[in-house]
C-alpha positions in Angstrom: -0.7 -0.6 -0.4 1.2 3.2 -0.6 1.8 6.2 1.5 -1.1 8.7 2.0 0.8 11.5 1.1 1.4 10.7 -2.0 -0.5 11.5 -4.8 -2.6 8.2 -6.6 -2.5 9.3 -9.9 1.3 10.8 -10.1 2.9 7.8 -7.9 0.9 5.4 -10.6 2.4 7.1 -14.0 6.2 6.6 -12.2 5.2 3.4 -10.8 4.2 3.5 -15.3 7.3 5.2 -16.3 9.1 3.1 -14.4 8.1 0.1 -15.3 9.2 -1.4 -11.8 6.9 -4.2 -10.4 4.9 -4.3 -7.2 8.2 -5.2 -5.2 9.5 -2.9 -6.4 7.2 -0.7 -5.7 7.4 -0.9 -2.4 10.8 -0.5 -1.9 10.4 2.7 -3.8 7.6 3.2 -1.3 9.2 2.2 1.5 12.3 4.1 0.9 10.2 7.4 0.6 9.1 6.8 4.0 11.9 6.1 5.8 13.9 9.1 4.2 10.8 11.4 6.0 10.9 9.4 8.8 15.0 10.2 8.9 14.5 14.1 8.0 11.8 13.9 11.3 14.2 12.5 13.6 17.0 15.0 12.4 14.8 18.2 13.4 16.3 20.3 16.0 14.8 20.4 19.8 13.2 22.8 19.7 11.5 21.4 16.7 11.4 17.8 17.8 8.0 19.1 19.7 5.4 18.3 16.1 5.0 14.7 15.4 6.0 12.4 12.9 2.5 12.7 11.1 1.9 16.4 12.0 5.3 17.5 9.8 4.3 14.8 7.6 1.5 15.7 6.8 3.7 20.1 6.2 5.6 18.1 3.2 4.7 19.7 0.3 3.1 16.3 -2.3 5.9 17.2 -5.3 8.5 16.3 -2.6 6.6 12.6 -2.0 6.5 12.6 -5.3 10.4 13.5 -6.5 11.2 11.2 -3.7 9.1 7.6 -4.5 10.8 8.8 -7.7 14.0 8.8 -6.8 14.2 5.9 -5.3 12.0 4.1 -7.6 15.5 5.4 -10.3 17.2 4.4 -7.3 16.8 0.8 -7.0 16.3 0.5 -10.5 20.3 0.9 -10.7 20.1 4.0 -11.9 21.2 6.3 -9.9 22.7 9.0 -12.5 19.2 10.1 -13.6 18.5 10.0 -10.0 21.1 12.3 -9.2 20.1 14.6 -11.9 16.9 14.4 -11.0 17.2 15.8 -7.2 19.5 18.7 -8.5 17.1 20.0 -10.8 14.8 20.3 -8.3 17.0 22.0 -6.1 17.5 24.8 -8.6 14.4 24.2 -8.9 13.4 24.9 -5.0 16.5 27.6 -4.9 15.6 29.5 -7.9 11.6 29.2 -6.3 12.2 30.8 -3.1 14.5 33.8 -4.8 11.7 34.3 -6.2 13.4 33.8 -9.5 10.2 31.1 -10.5 7.0 30.4 -10.0 
């Protein structure tokens, strides 16, 4: 079962485009969930008062989709593509934060 935070339409598109089987889909989903959990546990003491579910709810849907796709690519041994996707996402986020992208 996919994480409730992962948009189903995006997940279906990623599963189809990457050709993930059910085992790969489960592994990508589990890895994505671990990444978010790890991010939650690494927060400062002041921010640790926020429950995990509340933290997970605050993660934008596009980030869940990105993590799922990157995890899928890594599972398929396509690390270079995963790194390219992460780098592109970081550049877009930086441009958005700088006011250069809508």
